[in-house]
SEVOBA-374093 format. One record per residue (C-alpha): residue number from 1; residue in three letters; x, y, z. Coordinates in steps of 0.5 Angstrom, whole numbers, always signed. Example, Ala and Ser with C-alpha at 12.3 -4.5 7.8 and 13.67 -1.06 7.14 Angstrom:
<volos>
<volo i="1" aa="ala" x="+25" y="-9" z="+16"/>
<volo i="2" aa="ser" x="+27" y="-2" z="+14"/>
</volos>
This chain:
<volos>
<volo i="1" aa="met" x="-70" y="+11" z="-16"/>
<volo i="2" aa="ala" x="-67" y="+15" z="-22"/>
<volo i="3" aa="lys" x="-62" y="+12" z="-26"/>
<volo i="4" aa="gly" x="-57" y="+18" z="-24"/>
<volo i="5" aa="ala" x="-58" y="+17" z="-17"/>
<volo i="6" aa="ala" x="-57" y="+10" z="-17"/>
<volo i="7" aa="lys" x="-50" y="+12" z="-20"/>
<volo i="8" aa="asn" x="-49" y="+16" z="-14"/>
<volo i="9" aa="arg" x="-51" y="+11" z="-9"/>
<volo i="10" aa="ile" x="-47" y="+9" z="-3"/>
<volo i="11" aa="asn" x="-49" y="+3" z="+1"/>
<volo i="12" aa="asp" x="-47" y="+0" z="+8"/>
<volo i="13" aa="his" x="-42" y="+5" z="+10"/>
<volo i="14" aa="pro" x="-40" y="+6" z="+17"/>
<volo i="15" aa="ala" x="-42" y="+13" z="+20"/>
<volo i="16" aa="phe" x="-44" y="+16" z="+26"/>
<volo i="17" aa="val" x="-50" y="+21" z="+27"/>
<volo i="18" aa="leu" x="-47" y="+28" z="+29"/>
<volo i="19" aa="his" x="-53" y="+32" z="+30"/>
<volo i="20" aa="gln" x="-60" y="+31" z="+27"/>
<volo i="21" aa="tyr" x="-66" y="+37" z="+26"/>
<volo i="22" aa="ala" x="-73" y="+36" z="+25"/>
<volo i="23" aa="tyr" x="-75" y="+38" z="+17"/>
<volo i="24" aa="arg" x="-82" y="+39" z="+15"/>
<volo i="25" aa="glu" x="-87" y="+35" z="+19"/>
<volo i="26" aa="thr" x="-85" y="+28" z="+18"/>
<volo i="27" aa="ser" x="-77" y="+28" z="+16"/>
<volo i="28" aa="arg" x="-70" y="+30" z="+19"/>
<volo i="29" aa="leu" x="-64" y="+32" z="+16"/>
<volo i="30" aa="leu" x="-58" y="+29" z="+19"/>
<volo i="31" aa="asp" x="-51" y="+31" z="+20"/>
<volo i="32" aa="val" x="-47" y="+25" z="+19"/>
<volo i="33" aa="phe" x="-39" y="+23" z="+20"/>
<volo i="34" aa="thr" x="-37" y="+18" z="+15"/>
<volo i="35" aa="arg" x="-31" y="+14" z="+15"/>
<volo i="36" aa="asp" x="-29" y="+15" z="+7"/>
<volo i="37" aa="his" x="-34" y="+21" z="+5"/>
<volo i="38" aa="gly" x="-33" y="+26" z="+11"/>
<volo i="39" aa="arg" x="-39" y="+30" z="+14"/>
<volo i="40" aa="gln" x="-45" y="+29" z="+10"/>
<volo i="41" aa="thr" x="-52" y="+32" z="+10"/>
<volo i="42" aa="ile" x="-57" y="+27" z="+9"/>
<volo i="43" aa="tyr" x="-65" y="+27" z="+8"/>
<volo i="44" aa="ala" x="-68" y="+22" z="+12"/>
<volo i="45" aa="arg" x="-75" y="+22" z="+9"/>
<volo i="46" aa="gly" x="-81" y="+20" z="+13"/>
<volo i="47" aa="val" x="-77" y="+18" z="+19"/>
<volo i="48" aa="gln" x="-82" y="+22" z="+24"/>
<volo i="49" aa="arg" x="-88" y="+18" z="+22"/>
<volo i="50" aa="pro" x="-91" y="+13" z="+27"/>
<volo i="51" aa="gly" x="-88" y="+6" z="+26"/>
<volo i="52" aa="ser" x="-82" y="+8" z="+22"/>
<volo i="53" aa="gln" x="-76" y="+3" z="+23"/>
<volo i="54" aa="ile" x="-71" y="+7" z="+21"/>
<volo i="55" aa="arg" x="-72" y="+12" z="+27"/>
<volo i="56" aa="ser" x="-70" y="+8" z="+32"/>
<volo i="57" aa="val" x="-64" y="+6" z="+29"/>
<volo i="58" aa="leu" x="-61" y="+13" z="+28"/>
<volo i="59" aa="leu" x="-58" y="+14" z="+35"/>
<volo i="60" aa="ser" x="-52" y="+19" z="+37"/>
<volo i="61" aa="phe" x="-46" y="+16" z="+39"/>
<volo i="62" aa="gln" x="-47" y="+9" z="+36"/>
<volo i="63" aa="pro" x="-44" y="+6" z="+30"/>
<volo i="64" aa="leu" x="-48" y="+5" z="+24"/>
<volo i="65" aa="leu" x="-48" y="+3" z="+17"/>
<volo i="66" aa="leu" x="-52" y="+8" z="+12"/>
<volo i="67" aa="ser" x="-54" y="+8" z="+5"/>
<volo i="68" aa="trp" x="-55" y="+14" z="+1"/>
<volo i="69" aa="phe" x="-56" y="+17" z="-6"/>
<volo i="70" aa="gly" x="-55" y="+23" z="-9"/>
<volo i="71" aa="ser" x="-50" y="+28" z="-12"/>
<volo i="72" aa="gly" x="-52" y="+35" z="-9"/>
<volo i="73" aa="glu" x="-50" y="+38" z="-3"/>
<volo i="74" aa="val" x="-56" y="+34" z="+1"/>
<volo i="75" aa="lys" x="-56" y="+27" z="+0"/>
<volo i="76" aa="thr" x="-62" y="+22" z="+1"/>
<volo i="77" aa="leu" x="-62" y="+16" z="+6"/>
<volo i="78" aa="his" x="-64" y="+10" z="+3"/>
<volo i="79" aa="ala" x="-63" y="+5" z="+9"/>
<volo i="80" aa="ala" x="-60" y="+5" z="+16"/>
<volo i="81" aa="his" x="-57" y="-1" z="+20"/>
<volo i="82" aa="trp" x="-55" y="+0" z="+27"/>
<volo i="83" aa="gln" x="-48" y="-4" z="+29"/>
<volo i="84" aa="pro" x="-49" y="-7" z="+36"/>
<volo i="85" aa="gly" x="-43" y="-7" z="+41"/>
<volo i="86" aa="leu" x="-43" y="+0" z="+44"/>
<volo i="87" aa="pro" x="-46" y="+1" z="+51"/>
<volo i="88" aa="gln" x="-51" y="+8" z="+51"/>
<volo i="89" aa="leu" x="-47" y="+14" z="+54"/>
<volo i="90" aa="ser" x="-49" y="+17" z="+60"/>
<volo i="91" aa="gly" x="-47" y="+23" z="+65"/>
<volo i="92" aa="leu" x="-41" y="+26" z="+64"/>
<volo i="93" aa="pro" x="-38" y="+22" z="+59"/>
<volo i="94" aa="leu" x="-45" y="+23" z="+55"/>
<volo i="95" aa="leu" x="-43" y="+31" z="+55"/>
<volo i="96" aa="cys" x="-36" y="+30" z="+53"/>
<volo i="97" aa="ala" x="-39" y="+26" z="+47"/>
<volo i="98" aa="phe" x="-43" y="+32" z="+45"/>
<volo i="99" aa="tyr" x="-37" y="+36" z="+46"/>
<volo i="100" aa="leu" x="-33" y="+32" z="+41"/>
<volo i="101" aa="asn" x="-39" y="+32" z="+36"/>
<volo i="102" aa="glu" x="-39" y="+40" z="+36"/>
<volo i="103" aa="leu" x="-32" y="+40" z="+35"/>
<volo i="104" aa="leu" x="-33" y="+36" z="+29"/>
<volo i="105" aa="gln" x="-39" y="+40" z="+26"/>
<volo i="106" aa="asn" x="-35" y="+47" z="+27"/>
<volo i="107" aa="leu" x="-28" y="+45" z="+24"/>
<volo i="108" aa="leu" x="-29" y="+39" z="+19"/>
<volo i="109" aa="leu" x="-31" y="+41" z="+12"/>
<volo i="110" aa="lys" x="-37" y="+38" z="+8"/>
<volo i="111" aa="glu" x="-35" y="+32" z="+4"/>
<volo i="112" aa="glu" x="-28" y="+32" z="+6"/>
<volo i="113" aa="pro" x="-25" y="+25" z="+8"/>
<volo i="114" aa="his" x="-22" y="+24" z="+14"/>
<volo i="115" aa="pro" x="-21" y="+16" z="+15"/>
<volo i="116" aa="arg" x="-16" y="+16" z="+21"/>
<volo i="117" aa="leu" x="-20" y="+21" z="+25"/>
<volo i="118" aa="phe" x="-26" y="+17" z="+24"/>
<volo i="119" aa="val" x="-22" y="+11" z="+27"/>
<volo i="120" aa="ala" x="-20" y="+16" z="+33"/>
<volo i="121" aa="tyr" x="-27" y="+18" z="+34"/>
<volo i="122" aa="phe" x="-30" y="+11" z="+34"/>
<volo i="123" aa="asp" x="-24" y="+10" z="+39"/>
<volo i="124" aa="ala" x="-26" y="+16" z="+43"/>
<volo i="125" aa="ile" x="-33" y="+14" z="+44"/>
<volo i="126" aa="gln" x="-32" y="+7" z="+45"/>
<volo i="127" aa="ala" x="-27" y="+9" z="+51"/>
<volo i="128" aa="leu" x="-32" y="+14" z="+54"/>
<volo i="129" aa="ala" x="-37" y="+9" z="+54"/>
<volo i="130" aa="lys" x="-33" y="+5" z="+58"/>
<volo i="131" aa="ser" x="-30" y="+11" z="+63"/>
<volo i="132" aa="ser" x="-32" y="+14" z="+69"/>
<volo i="133" aa="ser" x="-33" y="+21" z="+70"/>
<volo i="134" aa="asp" x="-26" y="+22" z="+73"/>
<volo i="135" aa="ala" x="-23" y="+19" z="+67"/>
<volo i="136" aa="val" x="-25" y="+23" z="+61"/>
<volo i="137" aa="glu" x="-19" y="+28" z="+61"/>
<volo i="138" aa="pro" x="-14" y="+23" z="+57"/>
<volo i="139" aa="ile" x="-20" y="+21" z="+52"/>
<volo i="140" aa="leu" x="-21" y="+28" z="+50"/>
<volo i="141" aa="arg" x="-14" y="+31" z="+50"/>
<volo i="142" aa="leu" x="-12" y="+25" z="+46"/>
<volo i="143" aa="phe" x="-18" y="+26" z="+41"/>
<volo i="144" aa="glu" x="-16" y="+34" z="+40"/>
<volo i="145" aa="lys" x="-9" y="+32" z="+39"/>
<volo i="146" aa="lys" x="-11" y="+28" z="+33"/>
<volo i="147" aa="leu" x="-16" y="+33" z="+31"/>
<volo i="148" aa="leu" x="-11" y="+38" z="+30"/>
<volo i="149" aa="ile" x="-6" y="+34" z="+26"/>
<volo i="150" aa="glu" x="-12" y="+32" z="+21"/>
<volo i="151" aa="leu" x="-13" y="+39" z="+20"/>
<volo i="152" aa="gly" x="-6" y="+41" z="+19"/>
<volo i="153" aa="phe" x="-4" y="+44" z="+26"/>
<volo i="154" aa="gly" x="+0" y="+39" z="+29"/>
<volo i="155" aa="ile" x="+6" y="+41" z="+32"/>
<volo i="156" aa="ser" x="+13" y="+37" z="+34"/>
<volo i="157" aa="trp" x="+12" y="+35" z="+41"/>
<volo i="158" aa="asn" x="+19" y="+32" z="+42"/>
<volo i="159" aa="gln" x="+23" y="+38" z="+39"/>
<volo i="160" aa="leu" x="+23" y="+46" z="+40"/>
<volo i="161" aa="cys" x="+20" y="+50" z="+35"/>
<volo i="162" aa="asn" x="+24" y="+52" z="+29"/>
<volo i="163" aa="ser" x="+30" y="+48" z="+32"/>
<volo i="164" aa="ser" x="+33" y="+42" z="+31"/>
<volo i="165" aa="glu" x="+34" y="+42" z="+39"/>
<volo i="166" aa="phe" x="+30" y="+36" z="+43"/>
<volo i="167" aa="ile" x="+26" y="+37" z="+49"/>
<volo i="168" aa="gln" x="+30" y="+35" z="+55"/>
<volo i="169" aa="pro" x="+26" y="+32" z="+61"/>
<volo i="170" aa="his" x="+30" y="+36" z="+66"/>
<volo i="171" aa="leu" x="+29" y="+43" z="+63"/>
<volo i="172" aa="tyr" x="+23" y="+47" z="+62"/>
<volo i="173" aa="tyr" x="+19" y="+50" z="+57"/>
<volo i="174" aa="gln" x="+13" y="+55" z="+54"/>
<volo i="175" aa="phe" x="+8" y="+53" z="+49"/>
<volo i="176" aa="gln" x="+7" y="+57" z="+43"/>
<volo i="177" aa="pro" x="+0" y="+55" z="+40"/>
<volo i="178" aa="gln" x="+1" y="+53" z="+33"/>
<volo i="179" aa="his" x="+8" y="+53" z="+33"/>
<volo i="180" aa="gly" x="+11" y="+49" z="+39"/>
<volo i="181" aa="phe" x="+15" y="+50" z="+45"/>
<volo i="182" aa="val" x="+21" y="+55" z="+47"/>
<volo i="183" aa="arg" x="+26" y="+54" z="+53"/>
<volo i="184" aa="ser" x="+23" y="+58" z="+59"/>
<volo i="185" aa="ala" x="+25" y="+60" z="+66"/>
<volo i="186" aa="ser" x="+18" y="+63" z="+67"/>
<volo i="187" aa="leu" x="+14" y="+60" z="+73"/>
<volo i="188" aa="asp" x="+9" y="+58" z="+69"/>
<volo i="189" aa="ala" x="+13" y="+54" z="+65"/>
<volo i="190" aa="cys" x="+12" y="+46" z="+64"/>
<volo i="191" aa="ala" x="+17" y="+41" z="+65"/>
<volo i="192" aa="gly" x="+20" y="+37" z="+59"/>
<volo i="193" aa="glu" x="+18" y="+31" z="+62"/>
<volo i="194" aa="leu" x="+11" y="+32" z="+62"/>
<volo i="195" aa="ile" x="+11" y="+34" z="+55"/>
<volo i="196" aa="leu" x="+15" y="+28" z="+52"/>
<volo i="197" aa="gln" x="+10" y="+24" z="+56"/>
<volo i="198" aa="phe" x="+4" y="+27" z="+52"/>
<volo i="199" aa="ala" x="+8" y="+26" z="+45"/>
<volo i="200" aa="arg" x="+8" y="+19" z="+47"/>
<volo i="201" aa="asp" x="+0" y="+19" z="+48"/>
<volo i="202" aa="asp" x="+2" y="+17" z="+55"/>
<volo i="203" aa="met" x="-3" y="+20" z="+60"/>
<volo i="204" aa="ser" x="-2" y="+16" z="+66"/>
<volo i="205" aa="asn" x="+1" y="+22" z="+70"/>
<volo i="206" aa="glu" x="-5" y="+26" z="+72"/>
<volo i="207" aa="ala" x="+0" y="+32" z="+73"/>
<volo i="208" aa="leu" x="+0" y="+32" z="+65"/>
<volo i="209" aa="trp" x="-8" y="+33" z="+65"/>
<volo i="210" aa="pro" x="-8" y="+41" z="+66"/>
<volo i="211" aa="trp" x="-2" y="+42" z="+62"/>
<volo i="212" aa="ala" x="-5" y="+38" z="+56"/>
<volo i="213" aa="lys" x="-12" y="+42" z="+57"/>
<volo i="214" aa="ile" x="-9" y="+49" z="+56"/>
<volo i="215" aa="trp" x="-5" y="+47" z="+50"/>
<volo i="216" aa="met" x="-11" y="+44" z="+47"/>
<volo i="217" aa="arg" x="-15" y="+50" z="+49"/>
<volo i="218" aa="gln" x="-10" y="+55" z="+46"/>
<volo i="219" aa="ser" x="-9" y="+51" z="+40"/>
<volo i="220" aa="leu" x="-17" y="+50" z="+38"/>
<volo i="221" aa="ser" x="-19" y="+57" z="+40"/>
<volo i="222" aa="leu" x="-14" y="+60" z="+34"/>
<volo i="223" aa="ile" x="-18" y="+55" z="+29"/>
<volo i="224" aa="leu" x="-25" y="+56" z="+32"/>
<volo i="225" aa="gly" x="-24" y="+64" z="+32"/>
<volo i="226" aa="asp" x="-31" y="+67" z="+34"/>
<volo i="227" aa="lys" x="-35" y="+60" z="+34"/>
<volo i="228" aa="ile" x="-37" y="+58" z="+41"/>
<volo i="229" aa="leu" x="-37" y="+51" z="+43"/>
<volo i="230" aa="his" x="-44" y="+51" z="+48"/>
<volo i="231" aa="thr" x="-42" y="+44" z="+51"/>
<volo i="232" aa="arg" x="-35" y="+47" z="+53"/>
<volo i="233" aa="gln" x="-38" y="+52" z="+57"/>
<volo i="234" aa="leu" x="-43" y="+47" z="+60"/>
<volo i="235" aa="leu" x="-37" y="+43" z="+62"/>
<volo i="236" aa="leu" x="-34" y="+49" z="+65"/>
<volo i="237" aa="asp" x="-40" y="+51" z="+69"/>
<volo i="238" aa="leu" x="-41" y="+44" z="+72"/>
<volo i="239" aa="gln" x="-33" y="+44" z="+74"/>
<volo i="240" aa="arg" x="-35" y="+51" z="+78"/>
<volo i="241" aa="ile" x="-41" y="+47" z="+81"/>
</volos>
C-alpha cells in the first residue's frame, strides 16, 4: 500500500452494505453506510473470484467492520469482518429493509456523517429481524421520522406550526408537510391524541399507523421529488394483492 493511501486508511469501522454492483470481471462496487463517515463508495477488488473469503462476508442487513483506504470519491476495501448477532431477514421484513436502504441511497449525501441515524438504522434492522409481517409499520414510521429529523425536516409534534399553542388530545388537526399541524374541523382531520402519541414514539395504538404513514409519505415525497422508490411501489402492490 502506498504511503499516501496509508494515511487515509480507516480500520475496522462499523458499516452496513446498502447495495453492491458487479465491477469488471472479478470485483464489486459497494455502496455502504458507515457510522462516522456517512455513505461511502468502496471498491472491493477480486471478491468475485472463487475462494474469496471476503465475498461471503459482504452481506446486506448484517453489521460489518470494514477497513478501507484512499482519498478519492471511490475508496478501496482492505478487509471486512462480519459481526454476528442479527438473524437473516426474510419475507415482508426483508422487503421493508430494502425500502430503508433505498431511502438512504436516495436521500443521504456521500461522505456526510450521520452517527445517530446509523444507530437508528441498526435498531430498525434489528427490530425487523425480530418482527412478524403484521408488525413492521411502527418500525418503518419511526425510522422515517428520525430520517426526516437528520435531514433537517423535522417538525414539532407537540405544537401547532408557527404558534406556541400546544396540541390538545381532544381537538382535531390537519397536517401540513414540512410545517406541522393546524386546527381543523375537516372530516379528514386527525385527533390530537394520536399526534401526541406519535410525538412520544408510541406506536402501540394501531389507529395511529395509517395516519403516521400518510404524514411520513407526504413529507418524504416533497424531499424525493421525481425520484421513484421501487420497493415502496412493490410494497403497495403486495398490499393490493
